[in-house]
C-alpha positions, -999 to +999 in steps of 0.1 A: -099-122+230-095-084+221-104-061+193-076-040+184-072-009+161-035+000+147-027+030+125-001+017+102+021+041+078+035+023+047+059+036+020+055+011-013+072+007-044+052-009-068+047-016-106+014+000-116+009-023-147+014-055-123-008-043-096-047-048-089-065-016-099-031+000-105-030+010-070-010-004-040-036+006-016-064-009-036-044-042-039-039-043-002-075-036+005-086-064-019-063-089-004-077-077+030-113-081+022-116-117+028-088-121+056-103-138+088-103-112+117-099-083+097-131-064+105-126-030+087-100-013+065-095+025+057-069+040+038-060+073+026-032+082-002-013+107+011+012+113-018+020+097-049+050+102-074+059+084-107+095+072-107+116+067-139+118+034-154+156+033-141+151+029-104+184+034-085+196+036-048+186+072-048+147+066-057+147+041-026+159+068-002+134+079+025+126+115+028 
């Protein structure tokens, strides 16, 4: 058995009103808290932007 550390970068599109604590990072952290094998979870929100209600293909393109 090995203990590993991974650094993962996510870009997440979410509905603030339907997401735990109105934060994708908080929602993921909340879910991971009781997962077997997860020993530590740390995150930093690098950037956040509010999109218009009408999301189109341009909104979903990577920077």
